[in-house]
C-alpha positions in Angstrom: 77.7 104.6 -89.7 74.8 103.8 -87.4 72.8 106.9 -88.3 69.5 105.3 -87.3 68.3 102.7 -84.9 65.0 101.2 -83.7 63.7 100.6 -80.2 60.6 98.4 -79.8 60.6 97.5 -76.1 58.5 98.5 -73.1 59.7 100.4 -70.1 58.5 97.4 -68.0 60.9 95.1 -69.9 63.8 97.4 -69.1 62.8 97.6 -65.5 62.8 93.8 -65.3 66.3 93.6 -66.8 67.7 96.3 -64.5 66.3 95.6 -61.0 67.3 99.0 -59.6 66.4 101.0 -62.7 65.4 104.6 -61.7 63.2 106.5 -64.1 62.8 110.2 -63.3 59.3 111.4 -63.9 60.2 113.7 -66.7 62.0 110.9 -68.7 59.8 109.0 -71.2 61.2 106.0 -73.0 62.0 107.1 -76.6 60.7 104.4 -79.0 60.4 103.7 -82.7 62.9 104.5 -85.4 65.3 107.1 -83.9 67.4 109.5 -85.9 70.3 111.9 -85.1 69.3 115.1 -83.3 66.3 113.5 -81.6 66.0 112.5 -78.0 67.2 109.0 -77.4 66.9 106.9 -74.2 70.0 105.6 -72.5 71.0 103.9 -69.2 73.7 105.1 -66.9 75.1 103.6 -63.8 75.5 105.6 -60.6 77.1 103.5 -57.8 74.7 100.5 -57.4 71.7 101.8 -59.3 70.9 102.3 -63.0 69.1 105.4 -64.3 67.1 105.8 -67.6 67.7 109.2 -69.1 67.1 111.0 -72.4 69.7 113.0 -74.3 69.9 114.5 -77.8 71.7 112.2 -80.1 74.8 114.0 -81.4 77.3 116.6 -80.4 77.2 119.9 -82.3 80.4 120.7 -84.1 81.5 123.4 -86.6 81.0 121.0 -89.5 77.6 119.6 -88.3 76.4 117.0 -85.8 78.8 114.3 -84.7 76.7 111.2 -83.8 79.4 108.5 -83.3 82.7 108.2 -81.5 85.4 105.8 -82.8 86.3 103.2 -80.2 90.0 103.5 -81.3 90.2 107.1 -80.2 87.4 107.9 -77.8 89.6 107.7 -74.7 91.6 110.6 -76.1 88.7 112.6 -77.6 86.1 112.0 -74.9 88.1 111.3 -71.7 85.6 113.4 -69.7 82.6 111.6 -71.1 80.4 109.3 -69.1 79.6 105.8 -70.3 76.0 104.8 -71.1 74.2 102.0 -72.9 71.5 102.7 -75.5 68.8 100.0 -75.8 68.1 99.0 -79.4 66.0 96.4 -81.2 67.9 97.0 -84.5 70.2 99.4 -86.2 70.3 100.4 -89.8 73.0 100.9 -92.4 72.7 101.8 -96.1 74.7 99.5 -98.4 77.5 101.5 -99.8 77.0 100.1 -103.3 73.3 99.6 -103.8 72.1 102.3 -101.2 69.6 99.7 -99.9 68.6 100.1 -96.3 69.8 97.1 -94.3 68.5 96.2 -90.8 70.8 94.5 -88.2 69.4 92.8 -85.2 70.3 89.9 -82.9 69.1 86.3 -83.4 69.1 85.6 -79.7 67.0 88.5 -78.3 64.7 91.3 -79.3 66.9 93.7 -77.5 70.6 94.6 -77.4 72.6 97.6 -76.1 74.8 100.0 -78.0 77.9 101.4 -76.3 77.4 105.1 -75.7 79.1 108.2 -74.3 77.4 111.2 -72.6 79.0 114.6 -73.0 77.6 118.0 -71.8 77.5 121.1 -73.9 78.4 124.6 -72.7 74.9 125.1 -71.2 74.8 121.7 -69.4 72.6 119.8 -71.8 73.3 116.0 -72.2 74.4 114.8 -75.6 74.8 111.2 -76.6 77.2 109.5 -79.0 77.3 105.9 -80.2 80.7 104.2 -80.0 81.7 102.5 -83.3 84.4 100.2 -84.4 85.7 98.6 -87.6 83.0 96.3 -89.1 83.3 92.5 -88.9 84.1 90.8 -92.3 80.4 89.8 -92.8 79.3 93.4 -92.3 82.1 95.3 -94.1 80.5 94.5 -97.5 77.7 96.8 -96.4 79.5 99.4 -94.3 83.1 99.8 -93.0 82.0 100.7 -89.5 79.5 99.2 -87.0 78.3 100.1 -83.5 79.8 98.4 -80.4 76.9 96.3 -79.3 76.3 94.2 -76.2 74.0 91.6 -74.6 72.8 92.5 -71.1 75.7 91.0 -69.2 78.3 92.7 -71.4 76.4 96.0 -71.2 76.4 95.9 -67.4 80.2 95.2 -67.5 80.7 98.1 -69.8 78.9 100.4 -67.4 81.0 99.1 -64.5 84.3 99.4 -66.4 86.9 102.1 -66.3 89.5 100.6 -68.7 89.2 102.3 -72.1 92.0 100.2 -73.5 92.3 97.5 -76.2 91.9 94.6 -73.8 88.4 95.7 -72.9 87.4 96.2 -76.5 88.7 92.8 -77.6 86.3 91.1 -75.0 83.4 93.2 -76.3 84.2 92.5 -79.9 84.2 88.7 -79.3 80.7 88.8 -78.0 79.4 91.1 -80.7 80.4 89.0 -83.7 78.0 86.2 -82.7 74.8 88.3 -82.4 74.2 90.5 -85.4 72.2 89.3 -88.4 71.2 91.4 -91.4 68.2 91.8 -93.7 67.7 94.2 -96.6 64.5 96.0 -96.0 64.4 98.8 -98.6 66.1 100.2 -101.7 65.6 103.7 -100.4 
């Protein structure tokens, strides 16, 4: 689920959306089609400011790289993790039956945000996970899971929030069902 996403937006656009966005000199916006294990850009909130940072996508486990965290259990599994949002222009799934690559994007905007979590490994490196949930009925025919996705207002609320419970996720899910549209782009 959500093993690849696209980011086609300028740093200037993000700076316009987040008035107080801090971009450390060493951080470069990671653009293009992004895959697990690579650096991805994300935004975190610290008090009243937002900060753009890069982390490796995935947490190394015995059985490989974990790239997603289920929204149903992340409070238990990642209670020490910090929230982040991951800017995206699209995300991709592979149809479970035909194996076709399917692109999901919003109809309202060229940019949305994926719910993310930041964890640190034993040597202090940041690692990012994308939070997922059960797929909506119109998406489940392609894949059983989907990322938790937000518009700008919901993304900022997610960064401010501290409640990891079902009430918060229900609000988020209501917004999300309106924004995603799909298009098959490849049979490979």
